[in-house]
N, C-alpha and C positions, 0 to 999 in steps of 0.2 A: 582599420581601414572598417573597425567597429562594426567587423562578422563576431556573431555568439557563435560559443561554439555549438547551440542547440541546433543553428543552423546547416554547420558543418555537419551534426550526425543527422540533420533530419526533421528539420523543427515542420509543425505543421502551419504555420501560421507563414503566410508569405512575406510581413512591413511586418516594421519593427512595432512592438503593442506595449499596451501596459507592462501585462507578463515579464518583458523582457527588460524592463525600466526597475523593476519589482527587483527581478532578478538577481538585477545588479549591486542592490543596496545588498542584499543576502548575503555573497557573497564577500563581499568590505566586511561584514562585520565577521563571520565565521572565519576569515581569513587572518584577524586579530581579533582569537578566538581568548588570549591570555591578558589583553587589556581593551576590553570592555571600558566603550566613556561612558555608559547612563550609570548612574548612582541605585543602592541600595533602595527598594521601596518601601512602600508601608506592607505587611504581613499582607493584608486581606486585597490590597490594588493586586498584589502580584499573583494569590489564588485565584482571580475574577482572571486573569489573562493567562492562567495557566488553564483554565478550565474554556474558556474561548480557543485557545487554540488548539483542544481538544476535539472542540467542537465542530471547528472548520474542518479540519483533519477528516473526519467520520461523516461529515455532509458533503465532503468534495467540495470543499470552496475555497477552493484555493488561490484566489486574487486576492479575498481581505484573509489569509493565511498568512499572504505573503505581505501585504500589510504590517501586519503584526511582527512578525517573525522578528527581524534587525532590533529591535527597542527591545522586546523581548530575551532576546538571546543578551542582551547586554545587560540588562535588569538581572536575571534569574542564575548567568555567571558573578553578576556581582556579588552576588544574593549567599551562592555558594562561597565564593572566596574569603566572604567575611564570617562562614560560617564554623570555623574550627574543625574541619572535617565530616557536617554532619551529613550522613547519608542522604535522610528525605531533599537534603537540599541538592547534592550533588547528583539524584535520581531525575530532580527535575529538571536540570540541565541537560540530561540523558534523553527524558522526555520530549522537550524541545525541540533539541535535534535531532529525534524523529520524524518532527514536525517536518522539519526544514529539508529531511529527505526526503518526506513524501513528494514533495513540492519540484526538489530539485529533478526528482525521477520521474517525476508525470512531464516535467517540461524538459524532456532528452537531456540532458546536463548530464554525463555522464560523469565527468571528469571533477564537478562540484558534490553529487550523490559518494561519490570516493572519497570526497575530501571532509563531508559533513559528517561519514561514516565514521572515520579516524575521528573527530571530536567525538563524538558521541561515545565513542570504547576511550577517549582521553576520561570521558567525564566520569566514565561506567568505573573506571579502573583508580578513583580521586578514593575512594572508602571501599571499605568490604560491604558491596550488593551484588549478586548473584544476581536479580533478575533484572539488571540492569544490563550488566553483561551478559546475557540470556537477548534481552531486548536487541542490541549492538549489533550481537552474531545474526541476528535476523536478518538485521538489515544487510549486514558485511554480505552474508550469503545471497543479498536482491540483487548487491551487486554482480554478481559471480551470473547470478539467472537473467539479469539485461547483456549483459555480455554475451550468453550461447554459451560461457563455459558451464556445462551444468552439473557439473563428477566435480569441480574445484567447488563449487557450492553446497554440493551435499559434501563433500568432507571439510567444510567451512561447520555444516548443519551438526555430522554426526561428532567433532567435537566438541561443537558446544555442548549438547546431550549429554553424553558424555561428566564435560565437568560440571553440570549443574546437578546430573541426578548424583553426584556427591557431594552435595550441598546440604545441611539439615535442610528438614521443614515436611510438613503436609498437607498445607492449607492450599485455597484455593487460588490463591496466588502464583502459587508454584505450577496449581496441576493448568493456568491459564499459559504460561512462560513455558512449561514445556509442551504441552500439547501444542501451544504455535509452533516450536521448531520441528515438529509431526509436521505439522500443516506447509514448513516450507518445506522438508524434504518428499510432503507427496510432488507439491511439486517441478521439483526439480531433478528426483527421479524420474517421473513419467514423462517429461521432457526430455531427459537424456535416454529413454525410452528402455527403460529396465522395470519392469513389471513388477521382477520377487519384488525388486528394494520399494517400489509404491506400494504392494499390497504390504508389505511391511510396517512401512507409515502410517497407513490408513488402520491398521490395526491396532497401534497404537496408540493411535490422535484419537479411535472412538473407543477405547477402552478408559483414555483422559476424559471425554468426553459425557461419557459416563455417568462420572461424577459431580457434574454439574447440573446441578437438578433446576431448575425454570427455564429463563428463555440466557442466552448466549451472553460474557459476562464480557465486557469493555473496562480493559486495564491496560495502564503506559501504553496507548494506542496498541492494541495488540489484541485482537476478536477471538472467541472458543468457544466453542460448546457446543452441541448435535449439530444447528443448525451450520456454522460456516463450513465443519467436518463434512459436515452433505457437500456444504458449496465446492470443497476442494477437492473432495473425490468425485463431484459430477465433472468439473475439467480434466481430472485426470484422464477421463474416461474417453475424453476427447482426445488429449494429447495420443492415447495407446491405440487410435483410433479404430475407439468405439461410439462413433459420437450419435448413432441410435437410441442407445445403452443412457448414452446423456442428456439427448431433448425428450427421450422417455420421464427421466430424475427430475428434469427442468418443468415439465408440465406443473404438477402439483405446487413444485415450490413456487413457484413465478403469479402462481392464482394466489396463493397462500403464503408469503414467505418468511419464514420460521423469526420466532417473537426474537426483541433484544437486536437485530442485523441493523445497521446502519446504512445509511445511505452507499457508501462507499461499498457494503457488501451487493447489498442488494441491486446496484447498477453492475458492480460485475457479474454476478450469479446469472442479469439480464442475458448483459455480453457474451457471456460462455453459453447459454442456450440461443440465441442467434448464428453465432459459432455453430452451434449442432445441428440448428436446423436447415444452415445454409449447406452443408454439408452431407446434408440427405436428402436437396432437395426441395426441401419448404421454401418455397420463399416468401409467400406468405407469411408463413411461424417467423421466420425469421427478420422479417422489417416488423413485426407487431413484438415483437422482444426489442430487437432496438431501439424502437420508437418511446421501449417501457423505459430503457434505459437513459433515454436522451430526457426522459421526465423526470425521473428519481436522481440523476445524478447525473446532470450536463455538462459540469467543465469537466468533469473525468469520461466522459461518454463522447464529446469532440474530439478528445485530444488522447484516447487510448488508442492502439496501436490495430489492437483486434476489432475496435469497435470502428474502426477509418478501414479497414478492409473489408468488414462485411456492407458497410454499405455504401465501397465502390465497387464492389462486385454488384449489389442491388441497383447503386447509380446507373451502371453500363448496362444494365440490363433492361431497366426502369425509365431512362430520365424520360423520356417525354409524359410518359401517363399517369407516375408517382408525385404529385405536388408534394407530399408532405419527406418522400428521399430528397425533394430536392433541398428543401426549409432545410433537414439534416445535415446535407452538402455542405449547403450557404453558411451553416454553422458551422464545420467546422475546415473547409475552406476548401476544400473541393470542387466547388462549385461559386463561381463570380454571380 
């Protein structure tokens, strides 16, 4: 019947698209995770491809990322399999699966996202690599978050934190990974409407963020620092029914986004600002924030369910009088 799982779960696109074709290619290579068809590439070529994948993910350029991933997954896996258990090589495999997870998650293919997380965990477990294991747990908890199973997601995060804290080390990489686990905890706890757990994760994330001097740091597809911590705290205020506080915090952040944040994070800031402003009846402000999200991270904004919900409400209220809303609605598939 050629009905994709994305359509079953509510794909925002009405017709088959390039994304679906590329996602099919990704699904094939994920299924063949121990049987890569690609040869081991030259180290410089592989390093360049890994860098591009991370950049495409951070820039929310999902189409280019989907075009790159099938071949890259095969190459990075073939390299790791011939590395005699090298932790860096297997860590690269885990990182590429993290990029793949972002695509499956954004395009609403939860079954593929679950399979990708299992592959990421498989790669992380091939050698001693606590950072890769922590990053895999971050995405595993994300699958529970997407399913609305927030208490289970919190259990995954708490277990990952306990395990990671038992490993040696006290460098910046450790701060980024441990802090990122707490950021995921903030989302899950706030959506679970557990104010105490939310506050605890916020407190611990802030303490770790103070150790990041300068701009936020991006490592292994995880962004951490004082800026991203502020963004997660802002989003938590919305989930805990304090949109007025969230809107107040969002204003200066939108005017001057924290240094070090890539479009994936600045776009999400704008989406959350739009949500907060809509909840406080600031319709003009909500539209302005949404336009900024479409400007800085268009591929994310057009498919993100929260951005689409804000857009749907604004479009319903003002569809005849707001040409820029019409343009965003068409881009998102909400209008023809």
